[in-house]
KOLZA-902197 format. One record per residue (C-alpha): residue in one letter; residue number from 1; x, y, z. Coordinates in steps of 0.05 Angstrom, whole numbers. Last residue first. Layout:
% KOLZA-902197
@timar = a&kelo = NUM&X = X&Y = Y&Z = Z
...
//
This chain:
% KOLZA-902197
@timar = s&kelo = 310&X = 1797&Y = 2187&Z = 1757
@timar = l&kelo = 309&X = 1803&Y = 2218&Z = 1826
@timar = k&kelo = 308&X = 1744&Y = 2258&Z = 1854
@timar = t&kelo = 307&X = 1757&Y = 2308&Z = 1910
@timar = g&kelo = 306&X = 1704&Y = 2300&Z = 1964
@timar = a&kelo = 305&X = 1752&Y = 2310&Z = 2022
@timar = s&kelo = 304&X = 1809&Y = 2357&Z = 2001
@timar = v&kelo = 303&X = 1870&Y = 2343&Z = 1959
@timar = p&kelo = 302&X = 1925&Y = 2395&Z = 1963
@timar = t&kelo = 301&X = 1979&Y = 2389&Z = 1909
@timar = g&kelo = 300&X = 2044&Y = 2423&Z = 1929
@timar = r&kelo = 299&X = 2040&Y = 2412&Z = 2004
@timar = l&kelo = 298&X = 2000&Y = 2348&Z = 1992
@timar = f&kelo = 297&X = 2058&Y = 2314&Z = 1957
@timar = d&kelo = 296&X = 2104&Y = 2327&Z = 2016
@timar = e&kelo = 295&X = 2053&Y = 2297&Z = 2064
@timar = a&kelo = 294&X = 2043&Y = 2237&Z = 2018
@timar = a&kelo = 293&X = 2117&Y = 2220&Z = 2013
@timar = m&kelo = 292&X = 2153&Y = 2239&Z = 1950
@timar = v&kelo = 291&X = 2178&Y = 2210&Z = 1884
@timar = g&kelo = 290&X = 2207&Y = 2262&Z = 1837
@timar = k&kelo = 289&X = 2169&Y = 2309&Z = 1791
@timar = g&kelo = 288&X = 2151&Y = 2310&Z = 1716
@timar = e&kelo = 287&X = 2082&Y = 2279&Z = 1728
@timar = r&kelo = 286&X = 2068&Y = 2277&Z = 1802
@timar = q&kelo = 285&X = 2099&Y = 2219&Z = 1840
@timar = l&kelo = 284&X = 2067&Y = 2187&Z = 1900
@timar = r&kelo = 283&X = 2083&Y = 2150&Z = 1964
@timar = t&kelo = 282&X = 2033&Y = 2141&Z = 2021
@timar = l&kelo = 281&X = 1964&Y = 2134&Z = 1989
@timar = r&kelo = 280&X = 1913&Y = 2112&Z = 2041
@timar = l&kelo = 279&X = 1867&Y = 2061&Z = 2009
@timar = s&kelo = 278&X = 1794&Y = 2047&Z = 2021
@timar = d&kelo = 277&X = 1743&Y = 1994&Z = 2038
@timar = s&kelo = 276&X = 1704&Y = 1961&Z = 1981
@timar = g&kelo = 275&X = 1699&Y = 1988&Z = 1910
@timar = c&kelo = 274&X = 1751&Y = 2039&Z = 1933
@timar = a&kelo = 273&X = 1748&Y = 2103&Z = 1974
@timar = i&kelo = 272&X = 1812&Y = 2144&Z = 1976
@timar = t&kelo = 271&X = 1849&Y = 2166&Z = 2039
@timar = l&kelo = 270&X = 1896&Y = 2219&Z = 2013
@timar = q&kelo = 269&X = 1904&Y = 2259&Z = 2078
@timar = d&kelo = 268&X = 1852&Y = 2313&Z = 2064
@timar = d&kelo = 267&X = 1794&Y = 2266&Z = 2078
@timar = l&kelo = 266&X = 1750&Y = 2215&Z = 2043
@timar = a&kelo = 265&X = 1778&Y = 2228&Z = 1974
@timar = e&kelo = 264&X = 1731&Y = 2199&Z = 1921
@timar = g&kelo = 263&X = 1751&Y = 2144&Z = 1872
@timar = a&kelo = 262&X = 1696&Y = 2096&Z = 1893
@timar = n&kelo = 261&X = 1641&Y = 2130&Z = 1934
@timar = g&kelo = 260&X = 1651&Y = 2116&Z = 2007
@timar = s&kelo = 259&X = 1686&Y = 2068&Z = 2055
@timar = e&kelo = 258&X = 1734&Y = 2073&Z = 2114
@timar = g&kelo = 257&X = 1776&Y = 2014&Z = 2136
@timar = a&kelo = 256&X = 1844&Y = 2032&Z = 2107
@timar = k&kelo = 255&X = 1890&Y = 1991&Z = 2064
@timar = e&kelo = 254&X = 1960&Y = 2018&Z = 2053
@timar = a&kelo = 253&X = 1990&Y = 2051&Z = 1991
@timar = m&kelo = 252&X = 2057&Y = 2054&Z = 1956
@timar = l&kelo = 251&X = 2082&Y = 2076&Z = 1887
@timar = v&kelo = 250&X = 2022&Y = 2117&Z = 1865
@timar = k&kelo = 249&X = 2034&Y = 2154&Z = 1800
@timar = i&kelo = 248&X = 1996&Y = 2219&Z = 1786
@timar = r&kelo = 247&X = 1975&Y = 2242&Z = 1717
@timar = v&kelo = 246&X = 1950&Y = 2313&Z = 1713
@timar = p&kelo = 245&X = 1883&Y = 2329&Z = 1681
@timar = g&kelo = 244&X = 1874&Y = 2399&Z = 1653
@timar = k&kelo = 243&X = 1912&Y = 2465&Z = 1657
@timar = e&kelo = 242&X = 1890&Y = 2485&Z = 1728
@timar = g&kelo = 241&X = 1892&Y = 2412&Z = 1750
@timar = d&kelo = 240&X = 1842&Y = 2354&Z = 1753
@timar = l&kelo = 239&X = 1873&Y = 2291&Z = 1781
@timar = e&kelo = 238&X = 1888&Y = 2230&Z = 1740
@timar = f&kelo = 237&X = 1906&Y = 2161&Z = 1765
@timar = w&kelo = 236&X = 1969&Y = 2118&Z = 1762
@timar = a&kelo = 235&X = 2002&Y = 2051&Z = 1777
@timar = g&kelo = 234&X = 2077&Y = 2056&Z = 1764
@timar = p&kelo = 233&X = 2117&Y = 2030&Z = 1705
@timar = f&kelo = 232&X = 2159&Y = 2015&Z = 1744
@timar = p&kelo = 231&X = 2170&Y = 2029&Z = 1818
@timar = s&kelo = 230&X = 2122&Y = 1999&Z = 1836
@timar = l&kelo = 229&X = 2075&Y = 1963&Z = 1788
@timar = g&kelo = 228&X = 2064&Y = 1902&Z = 1832
@timar = r&kelo = 227&X = 2058&Y = 1944&Z = 1895
@timar = i&kelo = 226&X = 2002&Y = 1986&Z = 1863
@timar = h&kelo = 225&X = 1963&Y = 1926&Z = 1838
@timar = n&kelo = 224&X = 1971&Y = 1891&Z = 1905
@timar = a&kelo = 223&X = 1942&Y = 1951&Z = 1941
@timar = l&kelo = 222&X = 1888&Y = 1954&Z = 1888
@timar = d&kelo = 221&X = 1866&Y = 1883&Z = 1903
@timar = a&kelo = 220&X = 1861&Y = 1897&Z = 1977
@timar = a&kelo = 219&X = 1823&Y = 1962&Z = 1964
@timar = p&kelo = 218&X = 1769&Y = 1926&Z = 1925
@timar = r&kelo = 217&X = 1761&Y = 1948&Z = 1852
@timar = s&kelo = 216&X = 1718&Y = 2008&Z = 1834
@timar = w&kelo = 215&X = 1779&Y = 2053&Z = 1840
@timar = d&kelo = 214&X = 1807&Y = 2027&Z = 1774
@timar = i&kelo = 213&X = 1879&Y = 2050&Z = 1776
@timar = r&kelo = 212&X = 1912&Y = 2059&Z = 1708
@timar = a&kelo = 211&X = 1969&Y = 2009&Z = 1698
@timar = e&kelo = 210&X = 1926&Y = 1969&Z = 1649
@timar = a&kelo = 209&X = 1925&Y = 2029&Z = 1602
@timar = p&kelo = 208&X = 2001&Y = 2033&Z = 1600
@timar = s&kelo = 207&X = 2005&Y = 1959&Z = 1583
@timar = i&kelo = 206&X = 2042&Y = 1909&Z = 1627
@timar = k&kelo = 205&X = 2072&Y = 1852&Z = 1586
@timar = k&kelo = 204&X = 2036&Y = 1785&Z = 1593
@timar = a&kelo = 203&X = 2050&Y = 1739&Z = 1651
@timar = y&kelo = 202&X = 2017&Y = 1676&Z = 1629
@timar = t&kelo = 201&X = 1988&Y = 1620&Z = 1671
@timar = a&kelo = 200&X = 2002&Y = 1545&Z = 1666
@timar = g&kelo = 199&X = 1976&Y = 1499&Z = 1721
@timar = d&kelo = 198&X = 1947&Y = 1445&Z = 1675
@timar = e&kelo = 197&X = 2011&Y = 1444&Z = 1633
@timar = d&kelo = 196&X = 2049&Y = 1409&Z = 1689
@timar = q&kelo = 195&X = 2122&Y = 1422&Z = 1673
@timar = a&kelo = 194&X = 2170&Y = 1365&Z = 1659
@timar = v&kelo = 193&X = 2226&Y = 1351&Z = 1709
@timar = a&kelo = 192&X = 2298&Y = 1350&Z = 1684
@timar = e&kelo = 191&X = 2354&Y = 1322&Z = 1726
@timar = l&kelo = 190&X = 2424&Y = 1352&Z = 1725
@timar = s&kelo = 189&X = 2470&Y = 1296&Z = 1747
@timar = g&kelo = 188&X = 2517&Y = 1293&Z = 1687
@timar = r&kelo = 187&X = 2575&Y = 1314&Z = 1730
@timar = e&kelo = 186&X = 2589&Y = 1376&Z = 1688
@timar = l&kelo = 185&X = 2515&Y = 1393&Z = 1687
@timar = a&kelo = 184&X = 2512&Y = 1387&Z = 1763
@timar = s&kelo = 183&X = 2569&Y = 1437&Z = 1768
@timar = l&kelo = 182&X = 2533&Y = 1483&Z = 1719
@timar = a&kelo = 181&X = 2468&Y = 1480&Z = 1759
@timar = r&kelo = 180&X = 2501&Y = 1491&Z = 1826
@timar = s&kelo = 179&X = 2543&Y = 1549&Z = 1801
@timar = w&kelo = 178&X = 2482&Y = 1579&Z = 1767
@timar = m&kelo = 177&X = 2436&Y = 1579&Z = 1828
@timar = l&kelo = 176&X = 2470&Y = 1638&Z = 1861
@timar = a&kelo = 175&X = 2447&Y = 1684&Z = 1805
@timar = g&kelo = 174&X = 2376&Y = 1663&Z = 1815
@timar = a&kelo = 173&X = 2374&Y = 1680&Z = 1889
@timar = d&kelo = 172&X = 2405&Y = 1749&Z = 1875
@timar = r&kelo = 171&X = 2358&Y = 1767&Z = 1818
@timar = l&kelo = 170&X = 2298&Y = 1738&Z = 1855
@timar = k&kelo = 169&X = 2310&Y = 1781&Z = 1917
@timar = n&kelo = 168&X = 2326&Y = 1843&Z = 1874
@timar = h&kelo = 167&X = 2263&Y = 1836&Z = 1832
@timar = l&kelo = 166&X = 2222&Y = 1826&Z = 1896
@timar = t&kelo = 165&X = 2246&Y = 1894&Z = 1921
@timar = g&kelo = 164&X = 2228&Y = 1929&Z = 1855
@timar = s&kelo = 163&X = 2163&Y = 1892&Z = 1842
@timar = t&kelo = 162&X = 2142&Y = 1917&Z = 1911
@timar = d&kelo = 161&X = 2147&Y = 1876&Z = 1975
@timar = e&kelo = 160&X = 2112&Y = 1902&Z = 2037
@timar = p&kelo = 159&X = 2068&Y = 1840&Z = 2047
@timar = a&kelo = 158&X = 2130&Y = 1796&Z = 2037
@timar = i&kelo = 157&X = 2133&Y = 1750&Z = 1976
@timar = k&kelo = 156&X = 2169&Y = 1686&Z = 1996
@timar = v&kelo = 155&X = 2223&Y = 1658&Z = 1950
@timar = t&kelo = 154&X = 2228&Y = 1585&Z = 1927
@timar = e&kelo = 153&X = 2289&Y = 1560&Z = 1890
@timar = s&kelo = 152&X = 2286&Y = 1511&Z = 1831
@timar = l&kelo = 151&X = 2334&Y = 1472&Z = 1787
@timar = l&kelo = 150&X = 2327&Y = 1433&Z = 1723
@timar = i&kelo = 149&X = 2255&Y = 1448&Z = 1702
@timar = p&kelo = 148&X = 2231&Y = 1422&Z = 1635
@timar = g&kelo = 147&X = 2218&Y = 1472&Z = 1579
@timar = t&kelo = 146&X = 2154&Y = 1511&Z = 1569
@timar = d&kelo = 145&X = 2179&Y = 1582&Z = 1580
@timar = l&kelo = 144&X = 2149&Y = 1605&Z = 1514
@timar = g&kelo = 143&X = 2154&Y = 1546&Z = 1466
@timar = a&kelo = 142&X = 2217&Y = 1531&Z = 1425
@timar = e&kelo = 141&X = 2249&Y = 1495&Z = 1483
@timar = m&kelo = 140&X = 2298&Y = 1518&Z = 1536
@timar = q&kelo = 139&X = 2321&Y = 1473&Z = 1592
@timar = q&kelo = 138&X = 2298&Y = 1508&Z = 1655
@timar = i&kelo = 137&X = 2331&Y = 1544&Z = 1713
@timar = q&kelo = 136&X = 2280&Y = 1566&Z = 1764
@timar = v&kelo = 135&X = 2268&Y = 1626&Z = 1808
@timar = g&kelo = 134&X = 2214&Y = 1634&Z = 1860
@timar = t&kelo = 133&X = 2144&Y = 1655&Z = 1879
@timar = v&kelo = 132&X = 2104&Y = 1653&Z = 1943
@timar = e&kelo = 131&X = 2049&Y = 1697&Z = 1973
@timar = d&kelo = 130&X = 2013&Y = 1710&Z = 1908
@timar = g&kelo = 129&X = 1966&Y = 1770&Z = 1910
@timar = a&kelo = 128&X = 1954&Y = 1771&Z = 1835
@timar = m&kelo = 127&X = 1988&Y = 1838&Z = 1827
@timar = i&kelo = 126&X = 2048&Y = 1811&Z = 1865
@timar = a&kelo = 125&X = 2057&Y = 1751&Z = 1819
@timar = r&kelo = 124&X = 2042&Y = 1792&Z = 1757
@timar = q&kelo = 123&X = 2096&Y = 1843&Z = 1771
@timar = i&kelo = 122&X = 2150&Y = 1789&Z = 1779
@timar = p&kelo = 121&X = 2127&Y = 1746&Z = 1721
@timar = a&kelo = 120&X = 2126&Y = 1803&Z = 1669
@timar = a&kelo = 119&X = 2149&Y = 1776&Z = 1601
@timar = g&kelo = 118&X = 2124&Y = 1705&Z = 1597
@timar = r&kelo = 117&X = 2106&Y = 1644&Z = 1638
@timar = w&kelo = 116&X = 2073&Y = 1663&Z = 1703
@timar = r&kelo = 115&X = 2057&Y = 1596&Z = 1735
@timar = p&kelo = 114&X = 2087&Y = 1537&Z = 1696
@timar = l&kelo = 113&X = 2136&Y = 1551&Z = 1726
@timar = l&kelo = 112&X = 2154&Y = 1578&Z = 1794
@timar = s&kelo = 111&X = 2173&Y = 1649&Z = 1775
@timar = a&kelo = 110&X = 2233&Y = 1691&Z = 1754
@timar = h&kelo = 109&X = 2262&Y = 1649&Z = 1697
@timar = l&kelo = 108&X = 2335&Y = 1629&Z = 1688
@timar = n&kelo = 107&X = 2344&Y = 1596&Z = 1620
@timar = l&kelo = 106&X = 2390&Y = 1539&Z = 1599
@timar = c&kelo = 105&X = 2408&Y = 1531&Z = 1525
@timar = g&kelo = 104&X = 2431&Y = 1465&Z = 1494
@timar = h&kelo = 103&X = 2479&Y = 1416&Z = 1525
@timar = r&kelo = 102&X = 2526&Y = 1412&Z = 1466
@timar = p&kelo = 101&X = 2512&Y = 1483&Z = 1446
@timar = a&kelo = 100&X = 2478&Y = 1494&Z = 1377
@timar = d&kelo = 99&X = 2409&Y = 1463&Z = 1390
@timar = l&kelo = 98&X = 2375&Y = 1524&Z = 1419
@timar = a&kelo = 97&X = 2405&Y = 1567&Z = 1364
@timar = a&kelo = 96&X = 2378&Y = 1522&Z = 1309
@timar = q&kelo = 95&X = 2310&Y = 1520&Z = 1345
@timar = p&kelo = 94&X = 2303&Y = 1596&Z = 1340
@timar = l&kelo = 93&X = 2318&Y = 1640&Z = 1401
@timar = i&kelo = 92&X = 2266&Y = 1692&Z = 1417
@timar = q&kelo = 91&X = 2300&Y = 1756&Z = 1439
@timar = g&kelo = 90&X = 2298&Y = 1797&Z = 1504
@timar = y&kelo = 89&X = 2357&Y = 1766&Z = 1539
@timar = a&kelo = 88&X = 2324&Y = 1761&Z = 1607
@timar = v&kelo = 87&X = 2375&Y = 1708&Z = 1631
@timar = v&kelo = 86&X = 2404&Y = 1656&Z = 1583
@timar = a&kelo = 85&X = 2463&Y = 1611&Z = 1598
@timar = a&kelo = 84&X = 2487&Y = 1576&Z = 1535
@timar = v&kelo = 83&X = 2520&Y = 1508&Z = 1541
@timar = d&kelo = 82&X = 2582&Y = 1468&Z = 1520
@timar = c&kelo = 81&X = 2600&Y = 1519&Z = 1468
@timar = d&kelo = 80&X = 2632&Y = 1506&Z = 1400
@timar = l&kelo = 79&X = 2636&Y = 1580&Z = 1383
@timar = a&kelo = 78&X = 2624&Y = 1562&Z = 1310
@timar = e&kelo = 77&X = 2550&Y = 1549&Z = 1325
@timar = f&kelo = 76&X = 2542&Y = 1622&Z = 1346
@timar = d&kelo = 75&X = 2574&Y = 1646&Z = 1282
@timar = a&kelo = 74&X = 2528&Y = 1602&Z = 1241
@timar = i&kelo = 73&X = 2468&Y = 1628&Z = 1281
@timar = v&kelo = 72&X = 2487&Y = 1701&Z = 1269
@timar = e&kelo = 71&X = 2500&Y = 1687&Z = 1195
@timar = p&kelo = 70&X = 2431&Y = 1654&Z = 1188
@timar = d&kelo = 69&X = 2396&Y = 1717&Z = 1217
@timar = k&kelo = 68&X = 2340&Y = 1692&Z = 1262
@timar = f&kelo = 67&X = 2380&Y = 1713&Z = 1323
@timar = s&kelo = 66&X = 2360&Y = 1785&Z = 1309
@timar = k&kelo = 65&X = 2390&Y = 1854&Z = 1322
@timar = p&kelo = 64&X = 2457&Y = 1822&Z = 1339
@timar = t&kelo = 63&X = 2494&Y = 1853&Z = 1398
@timar = h&kelo = 62&X = 2559&Y = 1814&Z = 1407
@timar = v&kelo = 61&X = 2605&Y = 1823&Z = 1466
@timar = p&kelo = 60&X = 2675&Y = 1794&Z = 1477
@timar = i&kelo = 59&X = 2690&Y = 1783&Z = 1552
@timar = g&kelo = 58&X = 2741&Y = 1828&Z = 1586
@timar = l&kelo = 57&X = 2707&Y = 1827&Z = 1654
@timar = i&kelo = 56&X = 2696&Y = 1903&Z = 1652
@timar = e&kelo = 55&X = 2671&Y = 1897&Z = 1581
@timar = a&kelo = 54&X = 2623&Y = 1842&Z = 1602
@timar = l&kelo = 53&X = 2596&Y = 1886&Z = 1658
@timar = q&kelo = 52&X = 2579&Y = 1943&Z = 1611
@timar = h&kelo = 51&X = 2545&Y = 1897&Z = 1561
@timar = v&kelo = 50&X = 2504&Y = 1863&Z = 1617
@timar = e&kelo = 49&X = 2480&Y = 1931&Z = 1641
@timar = t&kelo = 48&X = 2460&Y = 1950&Z = 1570
@timar = k&kelo = 47&X = 2499&Y = 2001&Z = 1531
@timar = q&kelo = 46&X = 2474&Y = 2072&Z = 1528
@timar = e&kelo = 45&X = 2461&Y = 2119&Z = 1470
@timar = s&kelo = 44&X = 2443&Y = 2188&Z = 1496
@timar = q&kelo = 43&X = 2370&Y = 2208&Z = 1498
@timar = g&kelo = 42&X = 2386&Y = 2267&Z = 1542
@timar = r&kelo = 41&X = 2327&Y = 2253&Z = 1586
@timar = g&kelo = 40&X = 2344&Y = 2180&Z = 1593
@timar = r&kelo = 39&X = 2354&Y = 2126&Z = 1540
@timar = r&kelo = 38&X = 2379&Y = 2117&Z = 1469
@timar = r&kelo = 37&X = 2394&Y = 2045&Z = 1457
@timar = p&kelo = 36&X = 2456&Y = 2000&Z = 1455
@timar = p&kelo = 35&X = 2443&Y = 1933&Z = 1421
@timar = q&kelo = 34&X = 2413&Y = 1877&Z = 1463
@timar = t&kelo = 33&X = 2460&Y = 1826&Z = 1494
@timar = y&kelo = 32&X = 2503&Y = 1767&Z = 1474
@timar = v&kelo = 31&X = 2565&Y = 1752&Z = 1515
@timar = r&kelo = 30&X = 2621&Y = 1709&Z = 1489
@timar = v&kelo = 29&X = 2671&Y = 1657&Z = 1511
@timar = v&kelo = 28&X = 2650&Y = 1653&Z = 1584
@timar = e&kelo = 27&X = 2702&Y = 1602&Z = 1608
@timar = h&kelo = 26&X = 2678&Y = 1578&Z = 1676
@timar = g&kelo = 25&X = 2716&Y = 1600&Z = 1738
@timar = a&kelo = 24&X = 2657&Y = 1607&Z = 1786
@timar = a&kelo = 23&X = 2669&Y = 1683&Z = 1786
@timar = a&kelo = 22&X = 2648&Y = 1686&Z = 1712
@timar = i&kelo = 21&X = 2583&Y = 1650&Z = 1727
@timar = e&kelo = 20&X = 2569&Y = 1694&Z = 1788
@timar = a&kelo = 19&X = 2581&Y = 1759&Z = 1750
@timar = l&kelo = 18&X = 2539&Y = 1737&Z = 1691
@timar = s&kelo = 17&X = 2482&Y = 1721&Z = 1739
@timar = r&kelo = 16&X = 2484&Y = 1791&Z = 1769
@timar = a&kelo = 15&X = 2484&Y = 1821&Z = 1700
@timar = a&kelo = 14&X = 2419&Y = 1785&Z = 1682
@timar = f&kelo = 13&X = 2374&Y = 1822&Z = 1732
@timar = d&kelo = 12&X = 2413&Y = 1886&Z = 1714
@timar = p&kelo = 11&X = 2385&Y = 1881&Z = 1644
@timar = t&kelo = 10&X = 2408&Y = 1846&Z = 1579
@timar = g&kelo = 9&X = 2423&Y = 1773&Z = 1577
@timar = m&kelo = 8&X = 2456&Y = 1717&Z = 1536
@timar = f&kelo = 7&X = 2518&Y = 1682&Z = 1562
@timar = a&kelo = 6&X = 2558&Y = 1634&Z = 1518
@timar = i&kelo = 5&X = 2593&Y = 1582&Z = 1560
@timar = r&kelo = 4&X = 2653&Y = 1536&Z = 1551
@timar = l&kelo = 3&X = 2652&Y = 1494&Z = 1614
@timar = t&kelo = 2&X = 2709&Y = 1484&Z = 1662
@timar = m&kelo = 1&X = 2739&Y = 1419&Z = 1686
//
């Protein structure tokens, strides 16, 4: 027996799940994804990663601007789906949409709920210094990531993980969960476990201002801050240049033992004093330039001991 499935997702994280569901032999009757948007330096209109994959797989694609539109919901109901698989879709689904498939809507979320509900669970887990996270499939409810857990997979966060590397680990682990979840759904053996509200935390979207490095914080905290925001959006500081402040992104740093005045360079090798201890910056990106190792950065932008970073 195969299930009639509607898939809803947008980025690369979701495309991997779509590929696994299609490979399992289920009938993906339609893909929903965000509309094409202008991206890149040329600002050309580009389809989402899920949209591109769906076209390769020959699956019809719909890109509604809002699922609150009654016509969109009526059309969705008419699909007569068994279930909807949702992965980083980027839209809030109203109750009418959640109720349309026979088994409702299942969502893949990149944390161990109820920790890190919301938009940026991968970044927040690293920024908080978590050593373990995971991926879970939950039954969707009207609340933000509040539904009961159906399937769970734990993933360790390595000391060298960035949000980019952890994203890929969770993307792959989550994609492989769908065949188990859907098989259990067919058998009627998918058990739901309610979330414990006492442990709920929220992974709000990263703001540009929040990404700025506060050198008064301890070096260990800032190392997590930098890893959590690497490669995107990138933790940053400003350095005085000939034409004014220049924004510099830090994509990797390592803790060092030296101490000094917070935000001050302790040598000419990018060892920067923090609120406690210091950080040695190892991978950086100057505004408008590519990512480079510290030694390459210093050739074009020398930083001597005593230089103040802001």
